[in-house]
C-alpha positions in Angstrom: 5.4 86.8 32.5 8.9 88.3 32.7 11.4 87.8 30.0 13.8 84.9 31.0 17.3 85.7 32.0 18.6 83.4 29.1 16.6 85.4 26.5 18.0 88.6 27.8 21.6 87.3 28.0 21.4 85.9 24.4 20.2 89.3 23.2 22.9 91.2 25.1 25.7 88.9 23.9 24.6 89.3 20.2 24.3 93.1 20.6 27.7 93.5 22.3 29.4 91.5 19.6 28.1 93.9 17.0 29.5 97.0 18.8 32.4 98.5 16.9 35.5 98.0 18.9 34.4 94.7 20.5 36.2 91.5 19.3 34.1 89.1 21.4 32.4 88.5 24.7 34.8 87.0 27.3 33.8 84.4 29.9 35.7 86.3 32.6 39.3 86.1 33.8 39.3 84.8 37.3 35.8 83.3 37.6 33.5 82.4 34.9 30.7 84.9 34.4 27.5 83.8 32.8 23.8 83.3 32.8 22.8 79.7 33.5 19.6 77.9 32.5 18.5 74.4 31.7 21.0 73.0 29.3 22.5 76.3 28.3 25.0 78.8 29.6 25.5 82.3 28.1 29.1 83.0 29.0 30.3 86.5 29.5 26.9 88.0 30.4 25.4 87.9 33.9 21.7 88.9 34.3 20.5 89.6 37.9 17.0 90.5 38.9 17.0 93.1 41.6 14.2 95.1 43.2 12.8 97.3 40.5 14.6 95.8 37.5 17.7 94.2 36.1 21.4 94.5 36.7 23.8 93.3 34.0 27.5 92.5 33.9 29.1 92.1 30.5 32.7 90.9 29.9 34.3 91.9 26.6 37.5 91.6 24.6 38.2 94.9 23.0 39.9 95.4 19.6 43.2 97.2 20.0 43.7 100.3 18.0 45.8 103.4 18.5 42.6 105.4 18.7 40.8 103.1 21.2 39.5 104.9 24.3 38.3 102.1 26.7 35.9 104.4 28.6 34.2 105.4 25.4 34.0 101.8 24.3 32.4 100.8 27.6 29.9 103.7 27.2 29.0 102.4 23.7 28.5 98.9 25.0 26.3 100.2 27.9 24.1 102.2 25.4 23.7 99.2 23.1 22.9 96.8 25.9 20.3 99.2 27.4 18.6 99.6 24.0 18.7 95.8 23.3 17.0 95.0 26.7 14.5 97.8 26.3 13.5 96.4 22.9 12.6 93.1 24.6 10.1 94.8 26.8 11.9 93.3 29.8 12.1 94.9 33.2 13.8 98.3 33.7 17.5 98.2 33.4 19.5 99.4 36.4 23.2 99.0 36.5 25.2 97.8 33.5 28.8 96.9 34.4 31.2 96.5 31.5 34.4 94.7 32.2 37.2 94.8 29.6 39.0 91.5 30.2 41.5 91.6 27.3 42.6 93.3 24.1 42.5 91.6 20.7 45.5 92.6 18.6 45.4 91.7 14.9 49.1 90.9 14.2 48.5 91.2 10.4 47.6 94.9 10.9 50.3 95.7 13.4 
């Protein structure tokens, strides 16, 4: 039996929030992105089953720093997500889209 989309989305959300440079997962800017199931929605992570595997879309809020390179942050998120889903023994992971919706600025540090 395949791993459910909700299980995958929960694991991805948890993994993404642990990536250095990510403040949180975002529900999306213009339309809510999420994975929906009975009685639960995992906001900010969309899991789609496609021929041959899974496509994922993850929306994040990045931590602002002078040294932040958003492309590198997106690559770190992709790597962490791929490893997380592979650890679940879910289907093969295809595309992983990382959308940086916002920047978190810690006013106390600025």
